[in-house]
N, C-alpha and C positions, 0 to 999 in steps of 0.2 A: 500695398503702389507700391511701385514699378519707383515713379518719381522720386520716392522717398530712399528709395534703394538706391537710386541713381547719385543722389544727392547726399550722401552719407559715404558713396566710394569714390567718386568725387575730391569729394571734401580730405578725406584721411587720407590718399595719396597725395596729398599739397602739403599738412603739415607737420608739426616736427614733434609737434604731442598727438596723436590719432586717438588718444584713449579720451581727449578731453572733448573729443566732437561728440554732436548731442545733433539728433531730428527730431522736430516733432511736425504732427499734420493740428492745422486749425482749419476747420471746417467754417467756414461760413456761408453765410446765405447767396454772397456773386461767385465763390466760387472758393478754390484750398490755398491756403497759406501756408508753405514750409518752412517752416521756422530754422533755423539754422545757426547751434553754438557752437565755434570753438574757442581754444583760450585765446588770453585776451595778446601774447604772442604772440600767437598766426593770424589774428585778424588781417596785418597786409596782403599771408601769402594768395589769404580767398580773396579778398578782393582784389589783391592786383594792379598794377602801375595803371593810373586810368580807369580802372572799377573795368578792366579788360579780361580778367578770368572770374568776378561776380557774373559780366555782361554775358560771358558764353555759358553759366551756368544757367544764366537765367535761357539762351537759347537751347540750349538742351530739355531743358523745359517745357518750353513752347514749342517743343515736336510731339515730347511722349506728351503733351497734354492734350495735340492734334486727334491722337492718338484713342486719344480716353474720351474723348468732346467734353475732358471742362474745365473749365478757366485750371491755373496751378499760377504761384506767386512764390519768389526765393522775400526771403524778410533775413538779411545775417548781424547776427543776434556778438 
């Protein structure tokens, strides 16, 4: 899935511990949920100031989802 690869690539580029990044895809009736797991120390880098990085990631996912025609959401865990 392109959305999963996109989230993984961006997250690995942002964090100090790229080996700790894990992305899981969960299919639900209302759409796909991408779960992003990062090291606790890197959580702030992935979320960003006032959620700016997380918001940008979600925007990128919306563009990818529009192309695929399937709703996708991101959860940062």
